[in-house]
Each structure stands twice: as structure tokens, then as C-alpha cells.
C-alpha positions in Angstrom: 130.5 147.5 -120.1 132.4 150.8 -121.3 135.5 152.1 -119.2 134.7 155.5 -117.1 137.1 157.5 -115.0 136.7 160.3 -112.3 137.8 162.3 -109.5 137.7 160.5 -106.3 137.8 162.6 -102.8 140.4 160.5 -100.7 140.3 162.1 -97.4 141.6 166.0 -96.7 143.5 167.4 -99.2 143.8 164.2 -101.6 142.1 163.6 -104.5 143.2 161.0 -107.3 141.2 160.3 -111.1 140.5 156.5 -110.4 138.3 154.1 -112.6 134.7 154.1 -111.6 131.5 152.6 -112.5 130.0 153.4 -116.1 126.9 154.9 -115.2 123.1 153.1 -114.9 119.9 154.4 -114.9 119.5 154.0 -111.2 119.0 155.7 -108.1 121.3 155.9 -105.1 119.6 153.7 -104.0 119.9 151.0 -106.5 116.1 151.1 -108.0 116.0 151.5 -112.0 114.7 154.5 -113.1 113.4 155.7 -116.9 113.4 159.2 -116.5 117.1 159.9 -116.7 119.4 159.8 -119.2 123.5 158.9 -119.3 125.8 161.9 -120.7 129.0 161.8 -122.4 130.8 164.6 -120.3 131.7 167.6 -122.5 133.0 169.6 -119.6 133.1 169.8 -116.2 134.2 172.7 -113.6 135.9 172.7 -110.2 134.1 174.8 -107.7 135.1 176.4 -104.7 132.4 174.4 -103.2 134.4 171.2 -103.7 136.9 173.0 -102.1 135.2 172.5 -98.6 135.2 168.8 -99.1 139.1 168.3 -99.7 140.3 170.5 -97.3 138.3 168.4 -94.9 136.0 171.3 -93.6 132.8 168.8 -94.0 132.1 165.4 -93.5 132.3 164.2 -97.0 133.3 159.9 -97.1 135.8 159.2 -98.7 135.2 157.7 -101.9 133.1 160.3 -102.9 133.0 161.2 -107.1 133.5 164.9 -107.1 131.8 167.1 -109.4 128.6 169.5 -109.9 129.4 171.6 -112.6 128.2 169.6 -115.9 127.9 170.0 -119.5 127.6 166.9 -121.4 126.3 165.2 -124.7 123.3 162.5 -124.1 124.6 159.3 -125.2 121.9 157.2 -123.8 118.2 158.2 -122.6 115.5 156.3 -120.3 112.1 154.9 -121.6 110.2 157.6 -120.1 112.3 160.5 -121.5 110.5 162.4 -124.1 112.1 165.6 -125.4 115.9 164.8 -125.5 117.5 162.4 -127.7 120.9 161.2 -128.5 123.6 163.3 -129.5 121.9 166.5 -127.6 124.2 169.2 -126.0 122.6 169.7 -122.8 123.5 171.8 -119.3 123.4 170.1 -116.2 121.8 172.6 -113.2 123.9 170.9 -110.3 120.4 170.8 -108.4 118.8 167.7 -108.7 115.8 168.1 -108.7 112.2 165.9 -109.6 110.2 168.8 -110.9 107.0 167.5 -109.0 107.1 167.7 -105.6 105.7 171.2 -104.0 109.3 173.6 -104.2 109.8 172.2 -107.3 106.6 173.3 -108.4 107.2 176.9 -107.3 110.8 177.0 -108.9 112.5 176.4 -105.6 114.6 173.6 -107.1 117.6 174.1 -105.1 115.4 172.7 -102.2 113.7 170.1 -103.7 111.7 167.3 -101.2 112.2 164.2 -102.7 116.0 163.5 -104.2 117.4 163.2 -100.9 116.2 161.6 -98.3 118.2 163.3 -95.2 117.3 166.6 -96.0 115.7 169.0 -98.5 118.1 169.5 -101.7 120.1 167.2 -104.0 123.2 167.8 -105.8 125.9 165.6 -107.8 129.1 164.9 -106.3 128.3 166.7 -102.9 128.2 165.8 -99.2 125.0 165.3 -97.6 123.4 165.8 -101.2 121.1 162.4 -101.7 124.5 160.3 -103.1 124.3 161.4 -106.7 127.3 160.4 -108.5 129.4 163.2 -109.6 130.2 164.8 -113.1 134.1 165.2 -112.5 133.9 162.3 -114.9 133.9 160.8 -118.1 130.5 159.7 -118.4 127.4 160.6 -115.7 123.6 160.1 -115.1 121.1 162.3 -114.8 117.6 162.0 -113.6 114.6 164.0 -114.1 116.3 164.7 -117.5 112.8 166.1 -119.4 112.9 168.8 -116.7 116.7 169.3 -115.5 118.6 169.6 -118.9 118.7 172.7 -120.5 119.4 171.6 -124.0 121.9 174.0 -126.6 119.5 175.1 -129.4 122.7 174.7 -131.8 125.3 172.2 -131.2 128.0 173.8 -133.1 126.9 177.6 -132.0 127.1 175.9 -128.2 130.8 174.2 -128.8 132.0 177.8 -130.1 130.9 179.5 -126.9 131.7 176.2 -124.4 133.9 177.9 -122.1 131.2 180.5 -121.3 128.2 177.8 -121.6 129.8 175.7 -119.1 129.3 178.1 -116.5 125.8 177.8 -116.9 125.2 174.2 -114.4 126.3 176.7 -111.1 128.8 179.6 -111.1 126.7 181.9 -113.1 123.7 181.2 -112.2 124.9 181.4 -109.1 127.0 184.7 -109.0 123.5 186.1 -110.7 121.3 185.0 -107.9 123.4 186.2 -105.2 123.4 189.9 -107.0 119.6 189.9 -107.7 118.8 189.0 -104.4 120.9 191.8 -103.2 118.9 194.0 -105.4 121.3 194.7 -107.5 120.0 197.0 -110.4 120.4 200.1 -112.5 122.4 202.7 -110.9 123.1 200.9 -107.7 126.7 200.4 -106.1 127.7 196.8 -104.9 130.1 195.6 -102.7 131.2 192.1 -103.4 133.0 190.1 -100.9 135.4 187.9 -102.3 136.9 187.7 -105.7 137.3 184.2 -106.4 135.0 182.3 -109.5 131.5 182.7 -107.8 132.6 186.5 -106.9 134.0 187.2 -110.4 130.6 185.6 -111.6 128.6 188.0 -109.4 130.5 190.7 -110.0 130.0 190.4 -114.3 126.3 189.7 -113.0 126.0 192.9 -111.1 127.3 194.5 -114.6 124.9 192.5 -117.0 121.9 193.7 -114.1 123.6 197.6 -114.8 125.3 198.3 -111.3 126.8 202.0 -111.4 129.7 200.9 -109.2 131.1 196.8 -108.6 133.6 197.0 -106.0 134.9 193.7 -105.3 137.1 192.9 -102.0 139.0 189.9 -101.8 143.2 189.3 -100.0 144.5 188.1 -103.0 146.3 190.8 -104.9 146.3 188.7 -107.8 142.0 188.0 -107.8 141.8 191.5 -107.3 144.3 192.6 -110.6 141.7 190.2 -112.4 138.3 192.0 -110.9 139.7 195.2 -112.3 140.7 193.8 -115.7 136.6 193.8 -116.8 136.1 197.4 -114.5 135.4 196.7 -111.3 136.6 199.0 -108.5 138.7 196.9 -105.6 139.4 196.8 -101.4 142.9 195.1 -100.2 140.9 193.2 -97.1 144.8 192.6 -96.2 145.3 196.7 -95.5 145.2 198.3 -92.1 142.5 200.5 -93.1 139.1 199.4 -92.1 136.0 197.9 -95.5 134.4 201.2 -94.3 137.5 203.6 -95.1 138.4 201.9 -98.7 135.0 202.2 -99.2 134.6 205.7 -98.5 137.5 206.5 -100.3 136.0 205.1 -103.8 132.4 205.9 -103.1 132.9 209.0 -101.1 130.7 207.8 -98.8 130.7 204.8 -96.5 127.5 202.8 -97.1 126.6 200.9 -100.6 123.0 199.9 -101.9 123.6 196.4 -102.3 126.3 193.6 -100.6 127.2 189.9 -101.7 128.6 186.9 -99.6 130.8 185.2 -102.1 132.9 183.5 -99.7 130.7 181.8 -96.8 131.6 180.1 -93.7 136.0 179.8 -94.1 136.1 183.1 -93.9 138.9 185.5 -92.5 139.6 188.8 -90.2 140.4 192.0 -91.8 143.6 194.0 -91.6 145.6 192.4 -88.5 143.2 189.4 -88.6 143.4 189.0 -92.2 145.0 185.5 -91.8 142.7 184.0 -88.5 139.8 182.9 -89.6 136.8 184.3 -88.9 133.4 182.3 -89.8 131.3 185.5 -89.0 133.5 188.0 -90.6 132.0 188.8 -94.0 128.2 188.6 -92.8 129.1 191.5 -90.3 131.3 193.3 -92.2 128.2 193.3 -94.7 125.6 194.5 -92.2 128.3 197.4 -91.6 128.8 198.9 -94.8 124.9 198.1 -96.3 122.8 201.1 -96.0 119.4 200.7 -94.1 117.0 199.0 -96.2 119.4 197.7 -98.1 120.0 193.4 -98.8 122.6 191.2 -98.7 122.9 188.4 -101.0 124.3 185.2 -99.6 125.3 182.6 -102.7 128.7 182.0 -100.4 128.6 178.3 -98.9 127.5 178.2 -94.9 127.5 174.4 -93.5 125.3 172.6 -90.6 128.6 170.4 -89.3 132.6 172.1 -89.9 134.6 169.3 -88.4 137.6 171.5 -89.1 136.4 174.7 -87.3 138.6 176.3 -84.5 136.0 176.6 -82.7 133.3 174.3 -81.1 130.4 176.0 -81.8 131.0 177.1 -85.4 131.3 172.9 -85.9 127.8 173.0 -85.8 127.5 175.9 -88.2 126.9 178.4 -85.3 128.6 181.6 -85.7 128.8 184.8 -83.8 126.4 187.1 -86.0 125.4 190.6 -85.0 121.8 189.9 -85.9 120.9 193.0 -84.0 122.8 195.4 -86.4 121.0 193.4 -89.4 117.9 193.9 -87.7 118.5 197.8 -86.4 118.8 198.3 -90.6 116.0 196.4 -91.7 118.5 194.4 -94.0 116.9 191.2 -95.7 119.0 188.4 -96.5 118.4 185.6 -98.9 120.7 182.2 -98.4 120.6 179.1 -99.8 121.6 176.7 -102.8 121.2 178.2 -106.1 117.9 177.5 -108.2 119.6 177.2 -111.3 116.8 176.5 -113.5 115.5 179.6 -112.5 117.9 181.6 -114.4 119.8 179.5 -116.4 117.7 179.7 -119.8 118.4 183.6 -119.7 122.0 183.6 -119.0 122.2 181.6 -121.6 120.5 183.5 -124.6 122.8 186.7 -122.8 126.0 184.4 -123.6 124.7 183.2 -127.2 123.8 186.9 -128.1 127.1 188.3 -127.3 125.6 190.5 -123.5 128.5 188.7 -121.6 131.7 187.3 -121.5 131.8 185.0 -118.3 134.6 183.1 -119.3 136.8 186.2 -119.3 135.0 187.4 -116.3 136.4 184.4 -114.1 139.6 183.6 -116.0 138.5 180.1 -118.0 141.7 177.7 -117.6 140.7 174.1 -119.7 142.7 171.2 -118.2 142.4 167.2 -118.6 140.7 164.9 -116.4 144.2 163.5 -115.2 145.0 167.2 -114.3 142.3 167.6 -111.7 144.1 167.0 -108.9 146.8 169.7 -110.0 143.9 171.7 -110.5 142.7 171.2 -107.3 146.1 171.8 -105.6 146.2 175.2 -107.8 143.0 176.6 -106.9 143.3 176.1 -103.4 147.2 178.4 -103.5 144.5 181.4 -104.4 145.1 181.8 -108.2 143.3 183.6 -110.2 141.5 180.8 -112.7 138.5 178.5 -113.3 139.5 175.3 -113.9 137.6 173.4 -116.6 138.1 169.8 -116.6 137.7 168.5 -120.7 137.6 164.7 -120.3 137.4 163.7 -123.7 139.5 166.5 -125.1 136.5 168.6 -127.1 137.9 171.8 -125.8 140.7 173.5 -127.3 143.3 174.4 -124.8 
């Protein structure tokens, strides 16, 4: 049996690269499947969502193999796989989806009804998402391969652009989804809460969609500087000036057309409260600054259970949201896991034909599998980088 290694969550604040089982064509219950493939992982990214687990802010169990942003080469196919073959280079949507249930047929692949016994929606290497083994590893199994996988049309061309194409598994479609559902289009003014990788991907997506002004808000000066490097305006939320005041200074008016929450439930307050956790701070602030009739895209993660929350209500996912304000302004809210397959093919084309430089926007840095624990620690410190793990050293540093 071939060897395999992966990044394993051991408890709050601790991950380690360990020997793990080589993948088999079996589902999490151990039943043999014929619709899957085994991939040699070419690249696998550290996601901000992974950090929620590693910080101990979810119910993730020790021993979980992490990783849901996967790009790989097919090395084995199940008997019922028809459209993929050994040697194909593919992008793996983080959603595990069967392609057969009602929601999959509606292309709502983030809430597949069959791949997770506990709730709608499955994902690799993530708490409460069906038990599918994560892909921050050397090898990984992907089920329902014909439906799930996006094959790159030219392998050599894809490897030349792999730093960008590795973003198709999650972060780029997630940023794009947030911007699109917020109503971003030609000539719009957009505010994006959070200058982490998803926020930066949303900013690049807003530019791709034709926004007139893209404003990114954060408390991390290095991340804000990086947002400015590719044409964004920025708001420093540690300042005493309110968000509304800073928006007014940029636009000459206190409201924007579209808002995107790329922070989620570990939000902090603004100004003097910037070091205090306020889980609903972003949602409430976006309702204040979004014009009447506007939309708010919410790709930022919100959880049903947060054992690390400061108050009991937030521990159960109950937040103090000014819903009456949003109702009065006729806001539309769009939440939930991004259905990656709705966007990844088009975004692949945008990358291949040089319409977007997503790796530059999110500031990709290539690391080895053994450097993954350091990458987690550095990412959590607020560094303005997106770490891409290179398990087989196939990507030049």
C-alpha cells in the first residue's frame, strides 16, 4: 500500500502533519463506491474556514484530516467513472455533491441532500460536513467524480497557471458568489467587509463584474495595503471615525449599492471596540451603509454551534442582529455555502484568458506539506497571504 500524509487537527491551536491512510474508493461509512477517483494532490490551500476549527470555535473532533481546497491529478478511477481518466488534472469543488438529488439538480450543490446524514451539504475535511477525508494531504478520494470534478482542458497550460487555478476549488468562486449575490455589476459601489483571502477574492471579483468603486474594510494594515495594491479603496476599522464617516469620505455619500460580508461569526467591533468580539457587528454595519433596496452577500461563515463564543446565545449561533433595519430598508440577504460548480468553469476561462489575476489579488505563497503547521500559525497572526500547500513539490516556489 502506498504511503500518504496529511494535516491533522489535534485540538485547539494545534495541527500536525501525520501519516494517514491511503485513500480507498469507499464512502465515510466504509461502503465501496464505483463513482469516485483517487487524486494525487497537486495543490491544496489553507482556508480561513479551517482556522475557525483550529481555533477551537467549532465542534471539530481531534483527528480530523483538514483541507477542502484541492487540485489534483487522477491516478485511479472507479468502474463507473466515464468522463475522466488517469493523468487528468482537475479542480475539486469543496462541495461534495451527488448530482442526483433535488438540490443538486437545481445546481444548489452546497446543500446536497444525500452526502451528509446530519444536515444538507457536504465538504472535505470539515466539521459536520459528512465525514469526507480532507485534502491537505498527498492523496485524496473524490466521490461522484464525473459530476463534481472540473477537468482542465490543457494540462501543461493549467500547470503554468496553477497558482491561479488552485483558487477555483473555493476561494475565488466564494468571493465571486458573494459579490454577485450582493448585486455587484457595472458602475456599482461596493463595500467588502474583511481583507482576508475571501475578501480580497471578492474584491477582485467585484472588479471583474465591473464595479465602479470597491472599498475593503479591515483592521489589519498589511491586508489593507495589499487591497490598495490592486486598485481598491480601503477603510481602517480601528480608527475612531465610523464606517459611515469613512464611506462618506470616499464616495461623498454615506451609502453603497452592494455589501459583502467576508468576515463571518468571529467578527469584532469597530473603533474603540475593535479588540472586542461582537459576532453580529459586520451584519449590522452592512445594513446601516447599504442603500434601501440593496443586497448583502454573506459568504462569511456562520455556525450553528460556537463553543468558544463569549455569550451563551452566540454559542448556539444566535446573534443580536438588527433585522428590523434590514427589513425597513428592503434589503436582500444571501447566505450559505457557495455552489462552486455554478461558477468554476467560467472563472477558469477568465483565468486562462488573462481576464483576472486572482493569485496576485490574494497574495499566494507556496509552501510544502511539512510547512503547513507554520502556515496555519502565520495565517492566524493576520499575515496578508494565501498559503498554498505543494505536497509533491510540483509547483515552483
